[in-house]
N, CA, C and O atoms as a Tinker XYZ file with bonds, in Angstrom:
   520  protein
     1  N     78.725000  113.845000   70.952000    73     2
     2  CA    79.969000  113.410000   70.660000    64     1     3
     3  C     81.238000  115.197000   71.055000    63     2     4     5
     4  O     81.678000  115.773000   70.060000    81     3
     5  N     81.479000  115.567000   71.986000    73     3     6
     6  CA    82.090000  115.965000   72.041000    64     5     7
     7  C     83.694000  116.902000   72.355000    63     6     8     9
     8  O     83.578000  117.643000   73.331000    81     7
     9  N     84.750000  116.940000   71.846000    73     7    10
    10  CA    86.017000  116.990000   71.409000    64     9    11
    11  C     86.904000  117.543000   71.516000    63    10    12    13
    12  O     87.184000  118.154000   70.484000    81    11
    13  N     87.686000  117.696000   72.428000    73    11    14
    14  CA    88.570000  119.181000   72.165000    64    13    15
    15  C     89.467000  118.671000   71.538000    63    14    16    17
    16  O     89.711000  117.497000   71.260000    81    15
    17  N     90.224000  120.093000   71.203000    73    15    18
    18  CA    91.375000  119.911000   69.896000    64    17    19
    19  C     92.591000  119.226000   70.814000    63    18    20    21
    20  O     92.731000  119.092000   72.029000    81    19
    21  N     93.407000  118.856000   69.655000    73    19    22
    22  CA    94.646000  117.834000   70.433000    64    21    23
    23  C     96.025000  118.525000   70.278000    63    22    24    25
    24  O     96.956000  118.593000   69.475000    81    23
    25  N     95.463000  119.226000   72.063000    73    23    26
    26  CA    97.305000  119.992000   72.104000    64    25    27
    27  C     98.758000  119.467000   71.901000    63    26    28    29
    28  O     99.210000  118.407000   72.336000    81    27
    29  N     99.347000  120.326000   71.224000    73    27    30
    30  CA   100.845000  119.426000   70.800000    64    29    31
    31  C    101.413000  118.601000   71.881000    63    30    32    33
    32  O    100.721000  118.232000   72.830000    81    31
    33  N    102.972000  118.231000   71.724000    73    31    34
    34  CA   103.694000  117.660000   72.603000    64    33    35
    35  C    103.896000  117.997000   73.223000    63    34    36    37
    36  O    103.911000  117.273000   74.219000    81    35
    37  N    104.406000  119.906000   73.459000    73    35    38
    38  CA   105.400000  120.541000   73.932000    64    37    39
    39  C    104.234000  121.408000   75.069000    63    38    40    41
    40  O    104.709000  121.846000   76.117000    81    39
    41  N    102.647000  121.617000   74.761000    73    39    42
    42  CA   101.519000  122.054000   74.797000    64    41    43
    43  C    100.595000  120.803000   76.128000    63    42    44    45
    44  O     99.658000  120.967000   76.910000    81    43
    45  N    101.131000  120.099000   75.924000    73    43    46
    46  CA   100.453000  119.002000   76.985000    64    45    47
    47  C    101.483000  118.756000   77.499000    63    46    48    49
    48  O    101.134000  117.694000   78.016000    81    47
    49  N    103.316000  118.964000   78.024000    73    47    50
    50  CA   103.824000  118.351000   79.140000    64    49    51
    51  C    104.295000  117.232000   79.467000    63    50    52    53
    52  O    104.791000  116.957000   80.560000    81    51
    53  N    104.184000  116.614000   78.661000    73    51    54
    54  CA   104.730000  115.098000   78.866000    64    53    55
    55  C    104.547000  114.169000   78.017000    63    54    56    57
    56  O    103.649000  113.339000   77.881000    81    55
    57  N    106.436000  114.609000   76.890000    73    55    58
    58  CA   105.904000  113.396000   75.642000    64    57    59
    59  C    105.322000  112.265000   75.539000    63    58    60    61
    60  O    104.581000  111.935000   74.613000    81    59
    61  N    105.648000  111.553000   76.560000    73    59    62
    62  CA   105.888000  109.774000   76.780000    64    61    63
    63  C    103.388000  109.642000   76.785000    63    62    64    65
    64  O    102.692000  108.799000   76.219000    81    63
    65  N    103.017000  110.641000   77.504000    73    63    66
    66  CA   101.795000  110.708000   77.963000    64    65    67
    67  C    101.192000  111.284000   76.294000    63    66    68    69
    68  O    100.363000  110.599000   75.695000    81    67
    69  N    101.387000  111.757000   76.076000    73    67    70
    70  CA   101.173000  112.364000   74.806000    64    69    71
    71  C    101.177000  111.384000   73.970000    63    70    72    73
    72  O    100.153000  111.212000   73.310000    81    71
    73  N    102.093000  110.665000   73.816000    73    71    74
    74  CA   101.885000  109.881000   72.939000    64    73    75
    75  C    100.781000  108.683000   72.981000    63    74    76    77
    76  O    100.197000  108.176000   72.024000    81    75
    77  N    100.635000  108.299000   74.716000    73    75    78
    78  CA   100.051000  107.652000   74.495000    64    77    79
    79  C     98.336000  107.669000   74.448000    63    78    80    81
    80  O     97.541000  106.749000   74.253000    81    79
    81  N     98.077000  109.456000   74.774000    73    79    82
    82  CA    96.587000  110.039000   74.661000    64    81    83
    83  C     96.983000  109.967000   73.013000    63    82    84    85
    84  O     98.141000  110.310000   73.249000    81    83
    85  N     96.981000  109.904000   72.439000    73    83    86
    86  CA    97.365000  109.808000   70.695000    64    85    87
    87  C     97.111000  108.294000   70.415000    63    86    88    89
    88  O     96.533000  107.642000   69.545000    81    87
    89  N     97.620000  108.108000   71.243000    73    87    90
    90  CA    97.035000  106.166000   70.735000    64    89    91
    91  C     95.992000  106.087000   70.956000    63    90    92    93
    92  O     95.196000  105.889000   70.037000    81    91
    93  N     95.702000  106.172000   71.859000    73    91    94
    94  CA    94.161000  105.883000   72.729000    64    93    95
    95  C     93.119000  106.365000   71.802000    63    94    96    97
    96  O     92.081000  105.764000   71.525000    81    95
    97  N     93.454000  107.369000   71.407000    73    95    98
    98  CA    92.635000  108.612000   70.528000    64    97    99
    99  C     91.646000  108.923000   71.112000    63    98   100   101
   100  O     90.503000  108.549000   70.851000    81    99
   101  N     92.181000  110.043000   72.441000    73    99   102
   102  CA    91.353000  110.232000   73.126000    64   101   103
   103  C     90.436000  112.080000   72.529000    63   102   104   105
   104  O     89.656000  112.854000   73.084000    81   103
   105  N     91.214000  112.037000   71.002000    73   103   106
   106  CA    90.984000  113.435000   70.773000    64   105   107
   107  C     90.358000  112.570000   69.820000    63   106   108   109
   108  O     89.887000  113.474000   69.129000    81   107
   109  N     90.099000  111.844000   69.419000    73   107   110
   110  CA    88.906000  111.794000   68.367000    64   109   111
   111  C     87.584000  111.618000   68.098000    63   110   112   113
   112  O     86.838000  111.642000   69.077000    81   111
   113  N     87.066000  111.434000   66.945000    73   111   114
   114  CA    86.918000  111.987000   66.050000    64   113   115
   115  C     88.087000  113.654000   65.871000    63   114   116   117
   116  O     88.159000  114.504000   66.758000    81   115
   117  N     88.835000  113.722000   64.556000    73   115   118
   118  CA    89.275000  115.231000   64.194000    64   117   119
   119  C     87.853000  115.389000   63.725000    63   118   120   121
   120  O     86.754000  115.557000   64.253000    81   119
   121  N     88.547000  115.209000   61.998000    73   119   122
   122  CA    87.837000  115.937000   61.408000    64   121   123
   123  C     87.297000  114.611000   59.888000    63   122   124   125
   124  O     87.728000  113.461000   59.981000    81   123
   125  N     86.767000  114.838000   59.170000    73   123   126
   126  CA    86.101000  114.110000   58.659000    64   125   127
   127  C     86.664000  115.088000   57.152000    63   126   128   129
   128  O     86.694000  116.309000   57.310000    81   127
   129  N     86.963000  114.690000   56.167000    73   127   130
   130  CA    86.426000  115.481000   53.868000    64   129   131
   131  C     85.397000  115.489000   53.922000    63   130   132   133
   132  O     84.865000  115.051000   54.942000    81   131
   133  N     84.575000  116.012000   52.803000    73   131   134
   134  CA    83.203000  116.013000   52.540000    64   133   135
   135  C     83.746000  117.634000   52.478000    63   134   136   137
   136  O     84.347000  118.467000   53.156000    81   135
   137  N     82.838000  117.383000   50.677000    73   135   138
   138  CA    82.478000  118.372000   50.502000    64   137   139
   139  C     83.534000  119.362000   50.046000    63   138   140   141
   140  O     83.279000  120.537000   49.783000    81   139
   141  N     85.374000  118.520000   49.932000    73   139   142
   142  CA    85.517000  119.301000   49.060000    64   141   143
   143  C     86.332000  120.164000   50.338000    63   142   144   145
   144  O     87.100000  121.086000   50.064000    81   143
   145  N     86.078000  119.769000   51.649000    73   143   146
   146  CA    86.545000  120.297000   52.877000    64   145   147
   147  C     86.820000  119.537000   54.009000    63   146   148   149
   148  O     86.052000  118.580000   54.106000    81   147
   149  N     87.444000  119.603000   54.684000    73   147   150
   150  CA    87.857000  119.736000   56.481000    64   149   151
   151  C     86.334000  120.288000   57.557000    63   150   152   153
   152  O     85.900000  121.399000   57.860000    81   151
   153  N     85.736000  118.364000   57.990000    73   151   154
   154  CA    84.943000  119.212000   58.919000    64   153   155
   155  C     85.019000  119.090000   60.297000    63   154   156   157
   156  O     85.081000  117.901000   60.613000    81   155
   157  N     85.030000  119.494000   60.803000    73   155   158
   158  CA    85.464000  119.006000   62.517000    64   157   159
   159  C     84.451000  117.987000   62.692000    63   158   160   161
   160  O     83.395000  118.360000   62.181000    81   159
   161  N     84.341000  116.369000   63.440000    73   159   162
   162  CA    83.379000  116.049000   63.439000    64   161   163
   163  C     82.840000  116.308000   65.025000    63   162   164   165
   164  O     82.286000  115.448000   65.709000    81   163
   165  N     83.243000  118.230000   65.609000    73   163   166
   166  CA    82.054000  117.837000   66.592000    64   165   167
   167  C     80.972000  119.069000   67.028000    63   166   168   169
   168  O     80.265000  119.412000   67.976000    81   167
   169  N     81.495000  119.648000   65.126000    73   167   170
   170  CA    80.260000  120.789000   64.464000    64   169   171
   171  C     79.352000  120.138000   63.577000    63   170   172   173
   172  O     78.335000  120.582000   63.045000    81   171
   173  N     80.050000  118.666000   63.483000    73   171   174
   174  CA    79.064000  117.906000   62.218000    64   173   175
   175  C     78.401000  116.415000   63.096000    63   174   176   177
   176  O     79.022000  115.421000   62.721000    81   175
   177  N     77.916000  116.266000   63.561000    73   175   178
   178  CA    77.839000  114.975000   64.307000    64   177   179
   179  C     76.664000  114.449000   63.412000    63   178   180   181
   180  O     76.155000  113.572000   64.110000    81   179
   181  N     75.997000  114.516000   62.291000    73   179   182
   182  CA    75.006000  113.979000   62.285000    64   181   183
   183  C     75.124000  114.376000   60.494000    63   182   184   185
   184  O     75.636000  115.380000   60.000000    81   183
   185  N     74.497000  113.270000   59.822000    73   183   186
   186  CA    74.292000  113.708000   58.796000    64   185   187
   187  C     74.344000  114.572000   57.921000    63   186   188   189
   188  O     75.101000  114.992000   57.046000    81   187
   189  N     72.882000  114.830000   58.564000    73   187   190
   190  CA    72.228000  116.172000   58.540000    64   189   191
   191  C     72.821000  118.086000   58.620000    63   190   192   193
   192  O     72.901000  119.066000   57.878000    81   191
   193  N     73.134000  117.649000   60.172000    73   191   194
   194  CA    74.131000  118.794000   60.050000    64   193   195
   195  C     75.737000  119.478000   59.615000    63   194   196   197
   196  O     76.337000  120.553000   59.627000    81   195
   197  N     75.984000  117.601000   59.125000    73   195   198
   198  CA    77.084000  117.893000   57.744000    64   197   199
   199  C     76.405000  117.999000   56.418000    63   198   200   201
   200  O     76.806000  118.495000   55.365000    81   199
   201  N     75.728000  117.648000   56.603000    73   199   202
   202  CA    74.804000  118.202000   55.210000    64   201   203
   203  C     74.453000  119.521000   55.081000    63   202   204   205
   204  O     74.679000  120.153000   54.050000    81   203
   205  N     73.784000  120.100000   56.286000    73   203   206
   206  CA    74.235000  122.014000   56.109000    64   205   207
   207  C     75.323000  122.834000   55.681000    63   206   208   209
   208  O     75.030000  123.836000   55.030000    81   207
   209  N     76.951000  122.512000   56.011000    73   207   210
   210  CA    77.863000  122.810000   55.651000    64   209   211
   211  C     78.336000  122.721000   53.824000    63   210   212   213
   212  O     78.983000  123.478000   53.101000    81   211
   213  N     77.792000  121.692000   53.644000    73   211   214
   214  CA    77.791000  122.047000   51.913000    64   213   215
   215  C     77.162000  123.568000   51.598000    63   214   216   217
   216  O     76.397000  124.451000   51.985000    81   215
   217  N     78.533000  122.955000   50.136000    73   215   218
   218  CA    78.415000  124.114000   50.168000    64   217   219
   219  C     77.114000  125.142000   48.919000    63   218   220   221
   220  O     77.054000  124.358000   47.972000    81   219
   221  N     76.102000  126.473000   48.513000    73   219   222
   222  CA    74.849000  126.211000   48.041000    64   221   223
   223  C     74.647000  125.865000   46.689000    63   222   224   225
   224  O     73.646000  125.889000   45.973000    81   223
   225  N     76.043000  125.474000   46.462000    73   223   226
   226  CA    75.497000  124.451000   44.461000    64   225   227
   227  C     75.609000  123.289000   45.287000    63   226   228   229
   228  O     75.132000  122.662000   44.342000    81   227
   229  N     75.739000  122.653000   45.913000    73   227   230
   230  CA    75.019000  121.123000   46.334000    64   229   231
   231  C     73.982000  121.273000   46.236000    63   230   232   233
   232  O     73.479000  122.197000   46.876000    81   231
   233  N     73.010000  120.295000   45.240000    73   231   234
   234  CA    71.864000  120.493000   45.742000    64   233   235
   235  C     71.875000  119.581000   47.146000    63   234   236   237
   236  O     72.646000  118.655000   47.397000    81   235
   237  N     70.664000  120.171000   48.095000    73   235   238
   238  CA    70.690000  119.551000   49.539000    64   237   239
   239  C     70.171000  117.354000   49.694000    63   238   240   241
   240  O     70.694000  116.689000   50.589000    81   239
   241  N     69.440000  116.876000   48.957000    73   239   242
   242  CA    70.017000  115.469000   48.421000    64   241   243
   243  C     70.966000  115.416000   48.152000    63   242   244   245
   244  O     71.468000  115.128000   49.239000    81   243
   245  N     71.893000  115.475000   47.361000    73   243   246
   246  CA    72.882000  115.666000   46.489000    64   245   247
   247  C     74.008000  115.508000   48.364000    63   246   248   249
   248  O     74.438000  114.404000   48.698000    81   247
   249  N     74.243000  116.696000   49.203000    73   247   250
   250  CA    75.214000  116.928000   50.150000    64   249   251
   251  C     74.815000  115.725000   51.046000    63   250   252   253
   252  O     75.750000  114.952000   51.255000    81   251
   253  N     73.357000  115.322000   51.752000    73   251   254
   254  CA    72.712000  114.540000   52.540000    64   253   255
   255  C     73.433000  113.257000   52.180000    63   254   256   257
   256  O     74.351000  112.800000   52.862000    81   255
   257  N     72.917000  112.638000   50.949000    73   255   258
   258  CA    73.611000  111.441000   50.160000    64   257   259
   259  C     75.761000  111.532000   50.610000    63   258   260   261
   260  O     76.605000  110.678000   50.883000    81   259
   261  N     75.772000  112.481000   50.510000    73   259   262
   262  CA    77.532000  112.499000   50.535000    64   261   263
   263  C     78.474000  112.452000   51.760000    63   262   264   265
   264  O     79.600000  112.067000   52.075000    81   263
   265  N     76.930000  113.312000   52.490000    73   263   266
   266  CA    77.009000  113.089000   54.016000    64   265   267
   267  C     76.700000  111.694000   55.092000    63   266   268   269
   268  O     77.344000  111.416000   56.103000    81   267
   269  N     75.777000  111.110000   54.648000    73   267   270
   270  CA    76.005000  110.020000   54.764000    64   269   271
   271  C     76.909000  108.824000   54.504000    63   270   272   273
   272  O     77.366000  108.113000   55.398000    81   271
   273  N     77.074000  108.703000   53.520000    73   271   274
   274  CA    78.477000  107.837000   52.829000    64   273   275
   275  C     79.857000  108.042000   53.594000    63   274   276   277
   276  O     80.658000  107.118000   53.734000    81   275
   277  N     80.071000  109.353000   54.085000    73   275   278
   278  CA    81.638000  109.822000   54.418000    64   277   279
   279  C     81.250000  108.908000   55.890000    63   278   280   281
   280  O     81.759000  107.798000   56.050000    81   279
   281  N     80.158000  109.590000   57.082000    73   279   282
   282  CA    79.849000  109.619000   58.080000    64   281   283
   283  C     80.021000  107.962000   57.899000    63   282   284   285
   284  O     80.642000  107.436000   58.822000    81   283
   285  N     79.607000  107.166000   56.954000    73   283   286
   286  CA    79.404000  105.538000   57.529000    64   285   287
   287  C     81.113000  105.102000   56.421000    63   286   288   289
   288  O     81.852000  104.187000   56.782000    81   287
   289  N     81.263000  105.525000   55.790000    73   287   290
   290  CA    82.668000  105.581000   55.989000    64   289   291
   291  C     84.015000  105.769000   57.252000    63   290   292   293
   292  O     84.969000  105.067000   57.588000    81   291
   293  N     83.574000  106.845000   57.599000    73   291   294
   294  CA    84.236000  106.787000   59.162000    64   293   295
   295  C     84.243000  106.134000   60.076000    63   294   296   297
   296  O     85.321000  105.880000   60.612000    81   295
   297  N     82.871000  105.554000   60.661000    73   295   298
   298  CA    82.265000  104.970000   61.646000    64   297   299
   299  C     82.987000  103.690000   61.340000    63   298   300   301
   300  O     83.981000  103.362000   61.988000    81   299
   301  N     82.396000  102.801000   60.147000    73   299   302
   302  CA    83.526000  101.613000   59.258000    64   301   303
   303  C     84.910000  101.255000   58.947000    63   302   304   305
   304  O     85.302000  100.188000   58.473000    81   303
   305  N     86.127000  103.058000   59.521000    73   303   306
   306  CA    86.732000  102.534000   59.848000    64   305   307
   307  C     87.053000  102.671000   61.256000    63   306   308   309
   308  O     87.882000  101.834000   61.612000    81   307
   309  N     86.687000  103.408000   62.115000    73   307   310
   310  CA    86.951000  103.491000   63.255000    64   309   311
   311  C     86.236000  102.157000   64.270000    63   310   312   313
   312  O     86.540000  101.915000   65.438000    81   311
   313  N     84.918000  101.201000   63.164000    73   311   314
   314  CA    84.689000   99.506000   63.417000    64   313   315
   315  C     86.490000   98.804000   63.267000    63   314   316   317
   316  O     86.996000   98.195000   64.209000    81   315
   317  N     87.076000   98.993000   62.221000    73   315   318
   318  CA    88.289000   98.373000   62.248000    64   317   319
   319  C     89.038000   98.635000   62.732000    63   318   320   321
   320  O     89.750000   97.749000   63.204000    81   319
   321  N     89.375000  100.030000   62.939000    73   319   322
   322  CA    90.353000  100.323000   64.024000    64   321   323
   323  C     90.090000   99.967000   65.448000    63   322   324   325
   324  O     91.078000  100.174000   66.154000    81   323
   325  N     89.157000   99.541000   66.018000    73   323   326
   326  CA    88.692000   99.167000   67.294000    64   325   327
   327  C     88.748000   97.584000   67.036000    63   326   328   329
   328  O     89.311000   97.139000   68.036000    81   327
   329  N     88.485000   96.682000   66.309000    73   327   330
   330  CA    88.341000   96.274000   66.286000    64   329   331
   331  C     90.695000   95.430000   66.055000    63   330   332   333
   332  O     91.255000   94.562000   66.724000    81   331
   333  N     91.238000   96.272000   64.875000    73   331   334
   334  CA    92.492000   95.844000   65.104000    64   333   335
   335  C     93.757000   96.136000   66.321000    63   334   336   337
   336  O     94.912000   95.721000   66.414000    81   335
   337  N     92.801000   97.185000   67.296000    73   335   338
   338  CA    93.352000   97.579000   68.429000    64   337   339
   339  C     92.416000   97.822000   69.823000    63   338   340   341
   340  O     91.799000   98.830000   70.168000    81   339
   341  N     92.511000   96.910000   70.284000    73   339   342
   342  CA    91.306000   97.360000   71.539000    64   341   343
   343  C     91.528000   97.314000   72.671000    63   342   344   345
   344  O     91.046000   96.642000   73.583000    81   343
   345  N     93.064000   98.811000   72.574000    73   343   346
   346  CA    92.814000   99.900000   73.155000    64   345   347
   347  C     92.339000  101.443000   72.740000    63   346   348   349
   348  O     92.360000  102.419000   73.490000    81   347
   349  N     92.069000  101.421000   71.874000    73   347   350
   350  CA    91.520000  102.904000   70.652000    64   349   351
   351  C     90.402000  102.297000   71.246000    63   350   352   353
   352  O     90.046000  101.132000   71.422000    81   351
   353  N     89.909000  103.500000   71.529000    73   351   354
   354  CA    87.882000  103.529000   72.254000    64   353   355
   355  C     87.679000  102.943000   73.318000    63   354   356   357
   356  O     86.566000  102.900000   73.843000    81   355
   357  N     88.959000  102.278000   73.908000    73   355   358
   358  CA    89.255000  101.941000   75.255000    64   357   359
   359  C     88.614000  102.864000   76.504000    63   358   360   361
   360  O     89.329000  103.835000   76.754000    81   359
   361  N     87.742000  102.786000   77.108000    73   359   362
   362  CA    87.071000  103.791000   78.325000    64   361   363
   363  C     88.185000  103.697000   79.555000    63   362   364   365
   364  O     88.793000  104.679000   79.982000    81   363
   365  N     88.335000  102.400000   80.027000    73   363   366
   366  CA    89.490000  101.989000   80.452000    64   365   367
   367  C     90.889000  102.783000   80.445000    63   366   368   369
   368  O     91.560000  103.234000   81.373000    81   367
   369  N     91.118000  102.785000   78.760000    73   367   370
   370  CA    92.362000  103.303000   78.615000    64   369   371
   371  C     92.127000  104.705000   79.101000    63   370   372   373
   372  O     92.669000  105.216000   80.081000    81   371
   373  N     91.405000  105.166000   78.438000    73   371   374
   374  CA    91.381000  106.813000   78.509000    64   373   375
   375  C     91.040000  106.875000   79.811000    63   374   376   377
   376  O     90.973000  108.101000   79.895000    81   375
   377  N     90.710000  106.395000   81.143000    73   375   378
   378  CA    90.717000  107.074000   82.010000    64   377   379
   379  C     91.867000  106.555000   83.053000    63   378   380   381
   380  O     91.965000  106.869000   84.240000    81   379
   381  N     92.542000  105.853000   82.451000    73   379   382
   382  CA    93.962000  105.331000   82.942000    64   381   383
   383  C     95.008000  106.923000   82.299000    63   382   384   385
   384  O     95.925000  107.352000   82.999000    81   383
   385  N     94.644000  107.600000   80.915000    73   383   386
   386  CA    95.538000  108.522000   80.539000    64   385   387
   387  C     95.180000  110.012000   81.321000    63   386   388   389
   388  O     95.930000  110.983000   81.413000    81   387
   389  N     93.994000  109.888000   81.772000    73   387   390
   390  CA    93.207000  110.945000   82.554000    64   389   391
   391  C     94.101000  111.171000   83.626000    63   390   392   393
   392  O     94.861000  112.132000   83.742000    81   391
   393  N     93.908000  109.890000   84.671000    73   391   394
   394  CA    94.500000  109.385000   85.579000    64   393   395
   395  C     95.614000  109.836000   86.031000    63   394   396   397
   396  O     95.721000  110.429000   87.104000    81   395
   397  N     96.842000  109.512000   84.990000    73   395   398
   398  CA    98.010000  110.062000   84.821000    64   397   399
   399  C     98.428000  111.385000   84.738000    63   398   400   401
   400  O     99.321000  111.912000   85.402000    81   399
   401  N     97.504000  112.048000   83.609000    73   399   402
   402  CA    97.169000  113.354000   83.845000    64   401   403
   403  C     97.135000  114.151000   85.033000    63   402   404   405
   404  O     98.065000  114.919000   85.283000    81   403
   405  N     96.096000  114.030000   85.824000    73   403   406
   406  CA    96.041000  114.368000   86.726000    64   405   407
   407  C     97.106000  114.387000   87.946000    63   406   408   409
   408  O     97.511000  115.393000   88.528000    81   407
   409  N     97.526000  112.811000   88.241000    73   407   410
   410  CA    98.925000  112.641000   88.745000    64   409   411
   411  C     99.930000  113.619000   88.640000    63   410   412   413
   412  O    100.275000  114.444000   89.486000    81   411
   413  N    100.553000  113.346000   86.992000    73   411   414
   414  CA   101.391000  114.601000   86.970000    64   413   415
   415  C    101.246000  115.940000   87.415000    63   414   416   417
   416  O    102.249000  116.557000   87.772000    81   415
   417  N     99.421000  116.796000   87.454000    73   415   418
   418  CA    99.848000  118.079000   87.497000    64   417   419
   419  C     99.888000  117.750000   88.841000    63   418   420   421
   420  O    100.844000  118.356000   89.324000    81   419
   421  N     99.293000  117.055000   89.729000    73   419   422
   422  CA    99.109000  117.123000   91.556000    64   421   423
   423  C    100.399000  116.530000   92.179000    63   422   424   425
   424  O    100.883000  117.505000   92.752000    81   423
   425  N    101.140000  115.590000   92.365000    73   423   426
   426  CA   102.368000  114.901000   92.483000    64   425   427
   427  C    103.213000  115.392000   92.324000    63   426   428   429
   428  O    103.983000  115.611000   93.260000    81   427
   429  N    103.530000  115.891000   90.783000    73   427   430
   430  CA   105.276000  116.504000   90.395000    64   429   431
   431  C    105.160000  115.144000   89.614000    63   430   432   433
   432  O    104.996000  115.397000   88.420000    81   431
   433  N    105.178000  114.217000   89.782000    73   431   434
   434  CA   105.350000  112.850000   88.636000    64   433   435
   435  C    104.798000  113.072000   87.527000    63   434   436   437
   436  O    103.738000  113.593000   87.178000    81   435
   437  N    105.907000  112.474000   86.871000    73   435   438
   438  CA   105.239000  112.140000   85.307000    64   437   439
   439  C    105.437000  110.514000   84.910000    63   438   440   441
   440  O    106.553000  110.075000   85.188000    81   439
   441  N    104.265000  109.338000   84.147000    73   439   442
   442  CA   103.583000  109.155000   83.467000    64   441   443
   443  C    104.735000  108.766000   82.268000    63   442   444   445
   444  O    104.383000  108.956000   81.104000    81   443
   445  N    106.254000  108.166000   82.548000    73   443   446
   446  CA   106.629000  108.548000   81.000000    64   445   447
   447  C    106.788000  106.942000   80.202000    63   446   448   449
   448  O    107.808000  106.546000   79.637000    81   447
   449  N    105.820000  106.375000   80.306000    73   447   450
   450  CA   105.810000  105.088000   80.324000    64   449   451
   451  C    104.514000  104.910000   80.384000    63   450   452   453
   452  O    103.869000  105.308000   81.354000    81   451
   453  N    103.759000  104.064000   78.982000    73   451   454
   454  CA   102.194000  103.331000   79.610000    64   453   455
   455  C    102.387000  102.477000   77.626000    63   454   456   457
   456  O    102.340000  102.703000   76.416000    81   455
   457  N    102.623000  101.399000   78.752000    73   455   458
   458  CA   103.354000   99.903000   77.517000    64   457   459
   459  C    102.031000   98.722000   78.073000    63   458   460   461
   460  O    101.603000   98.317000   79.154000    81   459
   461  N    101.737000   98.498000   76.612000    73   459   462
   462  CA   100.902000   97.522000   76.162000    64   461   463
   463  C    101.199000   95.958000   75.837000    63   462   464   465
   464  O    101.600000   95.392000   74.821000    81   463
   465  N    100.737000   95.381000   77.465000    73   463   466
   466  CA   101.359000   93.692000   77.228000    64   465   467
   467  C    100.645000   93.191000   76.969000    63   466   468   469
   468  O    100.647000   92.038000   77.401000    81   467
   469  N     99.353000   93.651000   75.991000    73   467   470
   470  CA    98.776000   92.874000   75.304000    64   469   471
   471  C     97.302000   93.163000   74.431000    63   470   472   473
   472  O     96.817000   94.292000   74.501000    81   471
   473  N     96.694000   92.220000   73.703000    73   471   474
   474  CA    96.149000   92.767000   73.577000    64   473   475
   475  C     94.544000   92.908000   74.043000    63   474   476   477
   476  O     93.513000   93.407000   73.592000    81   475
   477  N     94.984000   92.137000   75.254000    73   475   478
   478  CA    93.819000   92.223000   76.088000    64   477   479
   479  C     93.216000   93.180000   77.111000    63   478   480   481
   480  O     92.245000   93.243000   77.865000    81   479
   481  N     94.550000   94.070000   76.664000    73   479   482
   482  CA    94.094000   95.548000   77.239000    64   481   483
   483  C     95.305000   95.963000   78.876000    63   482   484   485
   484  O     95.025000   96.803000   79.732000    81   483
   485  N     96.351000   95.240000   78.864000    73   483   486
   486  CA    97.073000   95.578000   80.610000    64   485   487
   487  C     97.319000   96.119000   79.826000    63   486   488   489
   488  O     97.364000   96.074000   78.597000    81   487
   489  N     97.669000   97.241000   81.306000    73   487   490
   490  CA    99.093000   98.338000   80.798000    64   489   491
   491  C     99.683000   98.220000   82.528000    63   490   492   493
   492  O     99.262000   97.888000   83.636000    81   491
   493  N    101.164000   98.834000   81.747000    73   491   494
   494  CA   101.750000   99.211000   83.086000    64   493   495
   495  C    102.645000  100.041000   82.356000    63   494   496   497
   496  O    103.432000  100.026000   81.409000    81   495
   497  N    101.871000  101.208000   83.764000    73   495   498
   498  CA   103.218000  102.547000   83.560000    64   497   499
   499  C    103.837000  102.416000   85.128000    63   498   500   501
   500  O    103.665000  102.027000   86.284000    81   499
   501  N    104.842000  103.189000   83.993000    73   499   502
   502  CA   105.631000  103.768000   85.905000    64   501   503
   503  C    106.419000  105.454000   85.953000    63   502   504   505
   504  O    106.812000  106.077000   84.966000    81   503
   505  N    106.483000  105.896000   87.373000    73   503   506
   506  CA   106.361000  107.606000   86.966000    64   505   507
   507  C    108.159000  107.817000   87.272000    63   506   508   509
   508  O    108.915000  107.161000   87.988000    81   507
   509  N    108.376000  108.838000   86.523000    73   507   510
   510  CA   109.646000  109.421000   87.199000    64   509   511
   511  C    109.808000  110.375000   87.743000    63   510   512   513
   512  O    108.718000  110.940000   87.838000    81   511
   513  N    111.101000  111.318000   88.499000    73   511   514
   514  CA   110.646000  112.481000   88.931000    64   513   515
   515  C    110.463000  113.401000   88.060000    63   514   516   517
   516  O    111.436000  113.433000   87.307000    81   515
   517  N    109.464000  114.386000   87.720000    73   515   518
   518  CA   109.892000  115.312000   87.115000    64   517   519
   519  C    110.894000  116.010000   86.821000    63   518   520
   520  O    110.776000  116.970000   86.059000    81   519
């Protein structure tokens, strides 16, 4: 599970495409709160890795249990989010966004709208000159 840092809309270069990428959560998961600190999930993918970031004063067994709890809550929230909106985590939607990004760079056209037409994942995209 390797994720890149989410760029700002200005850095991304296309506000609408950035919004679509944020909606698809292609940079998610970013981080969780554990041991009173924010931990990037690309640096702590398992409960054991997460527990290794615990402050020294927290016993290893306690750290491991807290890490398991945090990850369980994260994955449950993610599962519920995906049930609520089928486009979240949908590889087809992510591929559409990647294709749009490449098209923007190659053809000097900008995708200005990615509309969700149904919860079945039917999308429409149109372009305009940059």
